[in-house]
DRENLONU-788834 format. One record per residue (C-alpha): residue number from 0; x, y, z. Coordinates in steps of 0.05 Angstrom, whole numbers, plus 32768, in hexadecimal, padded with zeros to 4 digits. Layout:
<rec><pos>NUM</pos><east>X</east><north>Y</north><up>Z</up></rec>
...
% end
This chain:
<rec><pos>0</pos><east>7D8E</east><north>8319</north><up>7B0A</up></rec>
<rec><pos>1</pos><east>7D88</east><north>82D2</north><up>7AF2</up></rec>
<rec><pos>2</pos><east>7D6B</east><north>82C1</north><up>7AAE</up></rec>
<rec><pos>3</pos><east>7D53</east><north>827F</north><up>7A92</up></rec>
<rec><pos>4</pos><east>7D8C</east><north>827A</north><up>7A5F</up></rec>
<rec><pos>5</pos><east>7DC4</east><north>8286</north><up>7A90</up></rec>
<rec><pos>6</pos><east>7DD4</east><north>82CC</north><up>7A76</up></rec>
<rec><pos>7</pos><east>7DCB</east><north>82E7</north><up>7ABC</up></rec>
<rec><pos>8</pos><east>7DF0</east><north>8329</north><up>7AB4</up></rec>
<rec><pos>9</pos><east>7DCA</east><north>8346</north><up>7A79</up></rec>
<rec><pos>10</pos><east>7DA7</east><north>8379</north><up>7AA6</up></rec>
<rec><pos>11</pos><east>7DE8</east><north>838E</north><up>7AC8</up></rec>
<rec><pos>12</pos><east>7E04</east><north>83D3</north><up>7AB6</up></rec>
<rec><pos>13</pos><east>7E49</east><north>83C2</north><up>7AD1</up></rec>
<rec><pos>14</pos><east>7E66</east><north>83B5</north><up>7A8C</up></rec>
<rec><pos>15</pos><east>7E47</east><north>83F0</north><up>7A68</up></rec>
<rec><pos>16</pos><east>7E58</east><north>842A</north><up>7A96</up></rec>
<rec><pos>17</pos><east>7E87</east><north>844B</north><up>7A63</up></rec>
<rec><pos>18</pos><east>7E56</east><north>8447</north><up>7A29</up></rec>
<rec><pos>19</pos><east>7E1D</east><north>845D</north><up>7A57</up></rec>
<rec><pos>20</pos><east>7E44</east><north>849B</north><up>7A6C</up></rec>
<rec><pos>21</pos><east>7E53</east><north>84AA</north><up>7A23</up></rec>
<rec><pos>22</pos><east>7E10</east><north>849A</north><up>7A02</up></rec>
<rec><pos>23</pos><east>7DDA</east><north>84A0</north><up>7A37</up></rec>
<rec><pos>24</pos><east>7DF0</east><north>84D9</north><up>7A64</up></rec>
<rec><pos>25</pos><east>7DEC</east><north>850E</north><up>7A2D</up></rec>
<rec><pos>26</pos><east>7DA6</east><north>84F6</north><up>7A1C</up></rec>
<rec><pos>27</pos><east>7D8E</east><north>84F8</north><up>7A64</up></rec>
<rec><pos>28</pos><east>7DAF</east><north>8539</north><up>7A7A</up></rec>
<rec><pos>29</pos><east>7D76</east><north>8569</north><up>7A6C</up></rec>
<rec><pos>30</pos><east>7D44</east><north>853B</north><up>7A8E</up></rec>
<rec><pos>31</pos><east>7D73</east><north>8534</north><up>7AC9</up></rec>
<rec><pos>32</pos><east>7D77</east><north>8581</north><up>7ACF</up></rec>
<rec><pos>33</pos><east>7D2B</east><north>8586</north><up>7ACD</up></rec>
<rec><pos>34</pos><east>7D26</east><north>8550</north><up>7B03</up></rec>
<rec><pos>35</pos><east>7D57</east><north>8575</north><up>7B31</up></rec>
<rec><pos>36</pos><east>7D30</east><north>85B5</north><up>7B25</up></rec>
<rec><pos>37</pos><east>7CF0</east><north>8593</north><up>7B3B</up></rec>
<rec><pos>38</pos><east>7D05</east><north>8590</north><up>7B84</up></rec>
<rec><pos>39</pos><east>7D10</east><north>85C8</north><up>7BB6</up></rec>
<rec><pos>40</pos><east>7D4B</east><north>85B7</north><up>7BE2</up></rec>
<rec><pos>41</pos><east>7D57</east><north>85D7</north><up>7C26</up></rec>
<rec><pos>42</pos><east>7D9D</east><north>85F0</north><up>7C37</up></rec>
<rec><pos>43</pos><east>7DCE</east><north>85B9</north><up>7C4A</up></rec>
<rec><pos>44</pos><east>7D9E</east><north>8583</north><up>7C34</up></rec>
<rec><pos>45</pos><east>7DAB</east><north>8539</north><up>7C2F</up></rec>
<rec><pos>46</pos><east>7D95</east><north>851C</north><up>7BED</up></rec>
<rec><pos>47</pos><east>7D8E</east><north>84D4</north><up>7BD3</up></rec>
<rec><pos>48</pos><east>7D95</east><north>84C5</north><up>7B89</up></rec>
<rec><pos>49</pos><east>7D78</east><north>8480</north><up>7B7B</up></rec>
<rec><pos>50</pos><east>7D95</east><north>845C</north><up>7B3E</up></rec>
<rec><pos>51</pos><east>7DCB</east><north>8490</north><up>7B39</up></rec>
<rec><pos>52</pos><east>7DF1</east><north>846B</north><up>7B02</up></rec>
<rec><pos>53</pos><east>7E2F</east><north>8493</north><up>7AF0</up></rec>
<rec><pos>54</pos><east>7E16</east><north>84CC</north><up>7B1B</up></rec>
<rec><pos>55</pos><east>7DF3</east><north>84FB</north><up>7AEA</up></rec>
<rec><pos>56</pos><east>7DBD</east><north>8514</north><up>7B1A</up></rec>
<rec><pos>57</pos><east>7DEA</east><north>850F</north><up>7B57</up></rec>
<rec><pos>58</pos><east>7E1F</east><north>853B</north><up>7B36</up></rec>
<rec><pos>59</pos><east>7DEB</east><north>856E</north><up>7B1F</up></rec>
<rec><pos>60</pos><east>7DD3</east><north>8572</north><up>7B67</up></rec>
<rec><pos>61</pos><east>7E1A</east><north>8576</north><up>7B83</up></rec>
<rec><pos>62</pos><east>7E2C</east><north>85AE</north><up>7B53</up></rec>
<rec><pos>63</pos><east>7DEC</east><north>85D7</north><up>7B5C</up></rec>
<rec><pos>64</pos><east>7DEE</east><north>8620</north><up>7B71</up></rec>
<rec><pos>65</pos><east>7DDC</east><north>860C</north><up>7BB9</up></rec>
<rec><pos>66</pos><east>7DF9</east><north>85C6</north><up>7BBC</up></rec>
<rec><pos>67</pos><east>7DDE</east><north>8594</north><up>7BEF</up></rec>
<rec><pos>68</pos><east>7E08</east><north>857F</north><up>7C2A</up></rec>
<rec><pos>69</pos><east>7E0E</east><north>853A</north><up>7C0B</up></rec>
<rec><pos>70</pos><east>7DF0</east><north>8511</north><up>7BD3</up></rec>
<rec><pos>71</pos><east>7DEC</east><north>84C6</north><up>7BDD</up></rec>
<rec><pos>72</pos><east>7DED</east><north>84A1</north><up>7B9B</up></rec>
<rec><pos>73</pos><east>7DD0</east><north>845B</north><up>7B9D</up></rec>
<rec><pos>74</pos><east>7DD7</east><north>8428</north><up>7B65</up></rec>
<rec><pos>75</pos><east>7DDE</east><north>83DC</north><up>7B61</up></rec>
<rec><pos>76</pos><east>7E15</east><north>83E3</north><up>7B2C</up></rec>
<rec><pos>77</pos><east>7E5B</east><north>83EC</north><up>7B49</up></rec>
<rec><pos>78</pos><east>7E74</east><north>83F9</north><up>7B03</up></rec>
<rec><pos>79</pos><east>7E46</east><north>8434</north><up>7AFB</up></rec>
<rec><pos>80</pos><east>7E54</east><north>844E</north><up>7B41</up></rec>
<rec><pos>81</pos><east>7E9E</east><north>844F</north><up>7B32</up></rec>
<rec><pos>82</pos><east>7E91</east><north>848A</north><up>7B03</up></rec>
<rec><pos>83</pos><east>7E64</east><north>84B1</north><up>7B32</up></rec>
<rec><pos>84</pos><east>7E9F</east><north>84D5</north><up>7B53</up></rec>
<rec><pos>85</pos><east>7E95</east><north>8519</north><up>7B75</up></rec>
<rec><pos>86</pos><east>7EAA</east><north>8535</north><up>7BB8</up></rec>
<rec><pos>87</pos><east>7E61</east><north>853E</north><up>7BCD</up></rec>
<rec><pos>88</pos><east>7E49</east><north>84FA</north><up>7BB6</up></rec>
<rec><pos>89</pos><east>7E4A</east><north>84BC</north><up>7BE3</up></rec>
<rec><pos>90</pos><east>7E42</east><north>847D</north><up>7BBA</up></rec>
<rec><pos>91</pos><east>7E1D</east><north>8440</north><up>7BD4</up></rec>
<rec><pos>92</pos><east>7E13</east><north>83FE</north><up>7BB0</up></rec>
<rec><pos>93</pos><east>7DCB</east><north>83EA</north><up>7BC0</up></rec>
<rec><pos>94</pos><east>7D87</east><north>83DB</north><up>7BA2</up></rec>
<rec><pos>95</pos><east>7D42</east><north>83F5</north><up>7BAE</up></rec>
<rec><pos>96</pos><east>7D1B</east><north>83D7</north><up>7BCF</up></rec>
<rec><pos>97</pos><east>7D53</east><north>83CA</north><up>7C01</up></rec>
<rec><pos>98</pos><east>7D6F</east><north>840F</north><up>7C10</up></rec>
<rec><pos>99</pos><east>7DA2</east><north>840C</north><up>7C49</up></rec>
<rec><pos>100</pos><east>7D87</east><north>844C</north><up>7C6A</up></rec>
<rec><pos>101</pos><east>7D63</east><north>8460</north><up>7CA9</up></rec>
<rec><pos>102</pos><east>7D1D</east><north>847D</north><up>7CA6</up></rec>
<rec><pos>103</pos><east>7D13</east><north>84C7</north><up>7C9B</up></rec>
<rec><pos>104</pos><east>7D5A</east><north>84DE</north><up>7C8C</up></rec>
<rec><pos>105</pos><east>7D59</east><north>84FD</north><up>7C46</up></rec>
<rec><pos>106</pos><east>7D3F</east><north>8541</north><up>7C32</up></rec>
<rec><pos>107</pos><east>7D33</east><north>852A</north><up>7BEA</up></rec>
<rec><pos>108</pos><east>7D36</east><north>84EB</north><up>7BC1</up></rec>
<rec><pos>109</pos><east>7D3E</east><north>84EC</north><up>7B75</up></rec>
<rec><pos>110</pos><east>7D38</east><north>84B2</north><up>7B43</up></rec>
<rec><pos>111</pos><east>7D46</east><north>84C1</north><up>7AFA</up></rec>
<rec><pos>112</pos><east>7D29</east><north>848D</north><up>7ACA</up></rec>
<rec><pos>113</pos><east>7D31</east><north>8458</north><up>7B01</up></rec>
<rec><pos>114</pos><east>7CEC</east><north>8441</north><up>7B15</up></rec>
<rec><pos>115</pos><east>7CDE</east><north>8421</north><up>7AD1</up></rec>
<rec><pos>116</pos><east>7D18</east><north>83F1</north><up>7ADE</up></rec>
<rec><pos>117</pos><east>7CFA</east><north>83D8</north><up>7B20</up></rec>
<rec><pos>118</pos><east>7CC5</east><north>83A2</north><up>7B21</up></rec>
<rec><pos>119</pos><east>7CAF</east><north>83B6</north><up>7B67</up></rec>
<rec><pos>120</pos><east>7CAC</east><north>8400</north><up>7B59</up></rec>
<rec><pos>121</pos><east>7C72</east><north>840B</north><up>7B89</up></rec>
<rec><pos>122</pos><east>7C9A</east><north>83ED</north><up>7BC2</up></rec>
<rec><pos>123</pos><east>7CD7</east><north>8415</north><up>7BAD</up></rec>
<rec><pos>124</pos><east>7CAF</east><north>8456</north><up>7BB1</up></rec>
<rec><pos>125</pos><east>7C95</east><north>8442</north><up>7BF6</up></rec>
<rec><pos>126</pos><east>7CDD</east><north>8437</north><up>7C0D</up></rec>
<rec><pos>127</pos><east>7CF0</east><north>847A</north><up>7BEE</up></rec>
<rec><pos>128</pos><east>7CBA</east><north>849B</north><up>7C18</up></rec>
<rec><pos>129</pos><east>7CD4</east><north>8477</north><up>7C56</up></rec>
<rec><pos>130</pos><east>7D1A</east><north>8494</north><up>7C51</up></rec>
<rec><pos>131</pos><east>7D01</east><north>84DB</north><up>7C46</up></rec>
<rec><pos>132</pos><east>7CF8</east><north>850A</north><up>7C81</up></rec>
<rec><pos>133</pos><east>7CB2</east><north>8528</north><up>7C8B</up></rec>
<rec><pos>134</pos><east>7CA9</east><north>855E</north><up>7C56</up></rec>
<rec><pos>135</pos><east>7CE0</east><north>8541</north><up>7C2A</up></rec>
<rec><pos>136</pos><east>7CD6</east><north>853C</north><up>7BDF</up></rec>
<rec><pos>137</pos><east>7CDB</east><north>8504</north><up>7BAD</up></rec>
<rec><pos>138</pos><east>7CE5</east><north>8511</north><up>7B62</up></rec>
<rec><pos>139</pos><east>7CE8</east><north>84DA</north><up>7B2F</up></rec>
<rec><pos>140</pos><east>7CE5</east><north>84D5</north><up>7AE4</up></rec>
<rec><pos>141</pos><east>7CCB</east><north>84A1</north><up>7AB3</up></rec>
<rec><pos>142</pos><east>7CC0</east><north>849F</north><up>7A68</up></rec>
<rec><pos>143</pos><east>7C7B</east><north>84B5</north><up>7A53</up></rec>
<rec><pos>144</pos><east>7C4F</east><north>849E</north><up>7A19</up></rec>
<rec><pos>145</pos><east>7C72</east><north>848A</north><up>79D9</up></rec>
<rec><pos>146</pos><east>7C7A</east><north>84C5</north><up>79A9</up></rec>
<rec><pos>147</pos><east>7C5A</east><north>84BC</north><up>7964</up></rec>
<rec><pos>148</pos><east>7C88</east><north>84B9</north><up>7928</up></rec>
<rec><pos>149</pos><east>7C97</east><north>84FC</north><up>7907</up></rec>
<rec><pos>150</pos><east>7CD2</east><north>8520</north><up>78E6</up></rec>
<rec><pos>151</pos><east>7CE6</east><north>8534</north><up>792D</up></rec>
<rec><pos>152</pos><east>7CE1</east><north>84EC</north><up>7947</up></rec>
<rec><pos>153</pos><east>7CFF</east><north>84B7</north><up>791A</up></rec>
<rec><pos>154</pos><east>7D0D</east><north>8483</north><up>794F</up></rec>
<rec><pos>155</pos><east>7CD5</east><north>8454</north><up>7939</up></rec>
<rec><pos>156</pos><east>7CEE</east><north>8452</north><up>78F1</up></rec>
<rec><pos>157</pos><east>7D36</east><north>844A</north><up>7908</up></rec>
<rec><pos>158</pos><east>7D24</east><north>8412</north><up>7938</up></rec>
<rec><pos>159</pos><east>7CFC</east><north>83EF</north><up>7901</up></rec>
<rec><pos>160</pos><east>7D3A</east><north>83F0</north><up>78D4</up></rec>
<rec><pos>161</pos><east>7D65</east><north>83D4</north><up>790C</up></rec>
<rec><pos>162</pos><east>7D33</east><north>839C</north><up>791D</up></rec>
<rec><pos>163</pos><east>7D2F</east><north>8388</north><up>78D4</up></rec>
<rec><pos>164</pos><east>7D7A</east><north>8381</north><up>78D2</up></rec>
<rec><pos>165</pos><east>7D78</east><north>835C</north><up>7915</up></rec>
<rec><pos>166</pos><east>7D47</east><north>8329</north><up>78F8</up></rec>
<rec><pos>167</pos><east>7D73</east><north>831D</north><up>78BB</up></rec>
<rec><pos>168</pos><east>7DB0</east><north>8311</north><up>78E8</up></rec>
<rec><pos>169</pos><east>7D8B</east><north>82E6</north><up>791B</up></rec>
<rec><pos>170</pos><east>7D97</east><north>8315</north><up>7955</up></rec>
<rec><pos>171</pos><east>7D4D</east><north>8327</north><up>7960</up></rec>
<rec><pos>172</pos><east>7D49</east><north>8300</north><up>79A0</up></rec>
<rec><pos>173</pos><east>7D1F</east><north>831A</north><up>79DA</up></rec>
<rec><pos>174</pos><east>7D34</east><north>8319</north><up>7A23</up></rec>
<rec><pos>175</pos><east>7D0F</east><north>82E6</north><up>7A4F</up></rec>
<rec><pos>176</pos><east>7CF1</east><north>831F</north><up>7A78</up></rec>
<rec><pos>177</pos><east>7CE4</east><north>8368</north><up>7A65</up></rec>
<rec><pos>178</pos><east>7D24</east><north>838F</north><up>7A62</up></rec>
<rec><pos>179</pos><east>7D05</east><north>83CA</north><up>7A86</up></rec>
<rec><pos>180</pos><east>7CCD</east><north>83A8</north><up>7AAD</up></rec>
<rec><pos>181</pos><east>7CA2</east><north>83E3</north><up>7AC3</up></rec>
<rec><pos>182</pos><east>7CAD</east><north>8413</north><up>7A8A</up></rec>
<rec><pos>183</pos><east>7C6A</east><north>8406</north><up>7A67</up></rec>
<rec><pos>184</pos><east>7C42</east><north>840F</north><up>7AA6</up></rec>
<rec><pos>185</pos><east>7C64</east><north>8450</north><up>7AB9</up></rec>
<rec><pos>186</pos><east>7C5A</east><north>846E</north><up>7A74</up></rec>
<rec><pos>187</pos><east>7C13</east><north>847B</north><up>7A8D</up></rec>
<rec><pos>188</pos><east>7C0E</east><north>84B8</north><up>7AB8</up></rec>
<rec><pos>189</pos><east>7BD7</east><north>849B</north><up>7AE4</up></rec>
<rec><pos>190</pos><east>7C02</east><north>845F</north><up>7AF7</up></rec>
<rec><pos>191</pos><east>7C3C</east><north>848B</north><up>7B0D</up></rec>
<rec><pos>192</pos><east>7C0F</east><north>84BA</north><up>7B34</up></rec>
<rec><pos>193</pos><east>7BEB</east><north>8480</north><up>7B55</up></rec>
<rec><pos>194</pos><east>7C2D</east><north>8460</north><up>7B69</up></rec>
<rec><pos>195</pos><east>7C46</east><north>849F</north><up>7B8C</up></rec>
<rec><pos>196</pos><east>7C04</east><north>84A9</north><up>7BB1</up></rec>
<rec><pos>197</pos><east>7C03</east><north>845F</north><up>7BC5</up></rec>
<rec><pos>198</pos><east>7C4A</east><north>8466</north><up>7BE0</up></rec>
<rec><pos>199</pos><east>7C33</east><north>849B</north><up>7C11</up></rec>
<rec><pos>200</pos><east>7C46</east><north>84DC</north><up>7BEC</up></rec>
<rec><pos>201</pos><east>7C18</east><north>8518</north><up>7BE9</up></rec>
<rec><pos>202</pos><east>7C19</east><north>8557</north><up>7BBF</up></rec>
<rec><pos>203</pos><east>7C28</east><north>8529</north><up>7B83</up></rec>
<rec><pos>204</pos><east>7C31</east><north>8549</north><up>7B3F</up></rec>
<rec><pos>205</pos><east>7C44</east><north>8526</north><up>7AFE</up></rec>
<rec><pos>206</pos><east>7C5B</east><north>8555</north><up>7AC6</up></rec>
<rec><pos>207</pos><east>7C6C</east><north>8544</north><up>7A7E</up></rec>
<rec><pos>208</pos><east>7CAE</east><north>855B</north><up>7A5E</up></rec>
<rec><pos>209</pos><east>7CC3</east><north>8554</north><up>7A15</up></rec>
<rec><pos>210</pos><east>7D0B</east><north>854C</north><up>79FD</up></rec>
<rec><pos>211</pos><east>7D2A</east><north>854B</north><up>79B8</up></rec>
<rec><pos>212</pos><east>7D6C</east><north>852A</north><up>79A3</up></rec>
<rec><pos>213</pos><east>7D92</east><north>8522</north><up>7963</up></rec>
<rec><pos>214</pos><east>7DC2</east><north>84E7</north><up>795B</up></rec>
<rec><pos>215</pos><east>7DF5</east><north>84D2</north><up>7928</up></rec>
<rec><pos>216</pos><east>7DEB</east><north>848B</north><up>790F</up></rec>
<rec><pos>217</pos><east>7E23</east><north>8472</north><up>793C</up></rec>
<rec><pos>218</pos><east>7E07</east><north>8497</north><up>7978</up></rec>
<rec><pos>219</pos><east>7DC2</east><north>8479</north><up>796C</up></rec>
<rec><pos>220</pos><east>7DDD</east><north>8433</north><up>796A</up></rec>
<rec><pos>221</pos><east>7E07</east><north>843F</north><up>79A8</up></rec>
<rec><pos>222</pos><east>7DCA</east><north>845C</north><up>79CB</up></rec>
<rec><pos>223</pos><east>7DA6</east><north>841A</north><up>79BF</up></rec>
<rec><pos>224</pos><east>7DE1</east><north>83ED</north><up>79CE</up></rec>
<rec><pos>225</pos><east>7DE8</east><north>83FE</north><up>7A18</up></rec>
<rec><pos>226</pos><east>7DA0</east><north>83EB</north><up>7A29</up></rec>
<rec><pos>227</pos><east>7D91</east><north>83A7</north><up>7A4B</up></rec>
<rec><pos>228</pos><east>7D6B</east><north>838B</north><up>7A10</up></rec>
<rec><pos>229</pos><east>7DA6</east><north>8396</north><up>79E1</up></rec>
<rec><pos>230</pos><east>7DD6</east><north>837A</north><up>7A15</up></rec>
<rec><pos>231</pos><east>7DAC</east><north>833B</north><up>7A1A</up></rec>
<rec><pos>232</pos><east>7DAD</east><north>8333</north><up>79CE</up></rec>
<rec><pos>233</pos><east>7DF7</east><north>833E</north><up>79CA</up></rec>
<rec><pos>234</pos><east>7E06</east><north>830A</north><up>79FF</up></rec>
<rec><pos>235</pos><east>7DD5</east><north>82D9</north><up>79E1</up></rec>
<rec><pos>236</pos><east>7DEE</east><north>82DA</north><up>7998</up></rec>
<rec><pos>237</pos><east>7E39</east><north>82E5</north><up>79A5</up></rec>
<rec><pos>238</pos><east>7E69</east><north>831C</north><up>7992</up></rec>
<rec><pos>239</pos><east>7E75</east><north>8309</north><up>794A</up></rec>
<rec><pos>240</pos><east>7E2C</east><north>8307</north><up>7938</up></rec>
<rec><pos>241</pos><east>7E1F</east><north>8348</north><up>795E</up></rec>
<rec><pos>242</pos><east>7E56</east><north>836D</north><up>793A</up></rec>
<rec><pos>243</pos><east>7E3D</east><north>8355</north><up>78F6</up></rec>
<rec><pos>244</pos><east>7DF7</east><north>836C</north><up>7908</up></rec>
<rec><pos>245</pos><east>7E10</east><north>83B0</north><up>7921</up></rec>
<rec><pos>246</pos><east>7E36</east><north>83BE</north><up>78E1</up></rec>
<rec><pos>247</pos><east>7DFA</east><north>83AB</north><up>78B6</up></rec>
<rec><pos>248</pos><east>7DCC</east><north>83D6</north><up>78E2</up></rec>
<rec><pos>249</pos><east>7DFB</east><north>8411</north><up>78DB</up></rec>
<rec><pos>250</pos><east>7DFA</east><north>840A</north><up>788F</up></rec>
<rec><pos>251</pos><east>7DAE</east><north>8404</north><up>788D</up></rec>
<rec><pos>252</pos><east>7DA5</east><north>8441</north><up>78B9</up></rec>
<rec><pos>253</pos><east>7DD4</east><north>8469</north><up>788D</up></rec>
<rec><pos>254</pos><east>7DAB</east><north>8454</north><up>7850</up></rec>
<rec><pos>255</pos><east>7D6A</east><north>846A</north><up>7871</up></rec>
<rec><pos>256</pos><east>7D7F</east><north>84A8</north><up>7897</up></rec>
<rec><pos>257</pos><east>7DC2</east><north>84BC</north><up>787A</up></rec>
<rec><pos>258</pos><east>7DE5</east><north>84DD</north><up>78B5</up></rec>
<rec><pos>259</pos><east>7DB5</east><north>84EE</north><up>78EF</up></rec>
<rec><pos>260</pos><east>7D78</east><north>84D4</north><up>7913</up></rec>
<rec><pos>261</pos><east>7D4A</east><north>8503</north><up>7938</up></rec>
<rec><pos>262</pos><east>7D23</east><north>84EC</north><up>7975</up></rec>
<rec><pos>263</pos><east>7CF3</east><north>8508</north><up>79A8</up></rec>
<rec><pos>264</pos><east>7CDF</east><north>84ED</north><up>79EC</up></rec>
<rec><pos>265</pos><east>7CAB</east><north>84FE</north><up>7A1F</up></rec>
<rec><pos>266</pos><east>7CBA</east><north>84F3</north><up>7A69</up></rec>
<rec><pos>267</pos><east>7C93</east><north>84FA</north><up>7AA9</up></rec>
<rec><pos>268</pos><east>7CB1</east><north>851E</north><up>7AE4</up></rec>
<rec><pos>269</pos><east>7C8B</east><north>850A</north><up>7B23</up></rec>
<rec><pos>270</pos><east>7C92</east><north>852F</north><up>7B64</up></rec>
<rec><pos>271</pos><east>7C75</east><north>851F</north><up>7BA9</up></rec>
<rec><pos>272</pos><east>7C80</east><north>8533</north><up>7BF1</up></rec>
<rec><pos>273</pos><east>7C81</east><north>8508</north><up>7C30</up></rec>
<rec><pos>274</pos><east>7C4B</east><north>851F</north><up>7C60</up></rec>
% end
């Protein structure tokens, strides 16, 4: 994706696959399990995992009690796909919209925290419906409303500390376009439900799930670092400035929280069927 300043690869996950696997996958695992549990798969089913990344959802499907015949993991990042290795997973480098698939071939399609990253998410859902067989199921997740600050959710305070340090170090630069372009819209349940219905799904249900995590200071900083907004900042300001900022942010977080930061997140799991 091209950007006005020439930093055209700041959205790419190719260079952060290792840190994503280490920092993001543990956070997303419970949500991924709930997403997999939201669909009923027939025996010997063919399943598509859109935005498979390093294969978290695809591997959970492949290792289920009654595993599908095959899981096809699709992702635009070859670096991420290189880590999605399993004997029941076929890996395809592709984007949505633009799936290289015939119509009506999959028994289920899953998309874990993917739609928020797609500007044309309505068109992507319509294409998802196209590749499903009649009666096939779609299940997707997206972050829900922001959780208010509390002793169980300290992310707002932690992020404020980090942004204050970022301003002092001159790394508080914003990407030219939203890092996750559809996240705010899909935080609203009605928008997600409307998108599935508009794509042609019926029996649509959108259910809220709540998750709690506890991070060390280093884990919290690493959790933020793999995201596209942080990658943009890092490329923009250079490695020396980024490292100085990171060390100062670590010290400031230790001063504020000592050793751990507790967070809570709400996510939607949306399910629909193809008529």
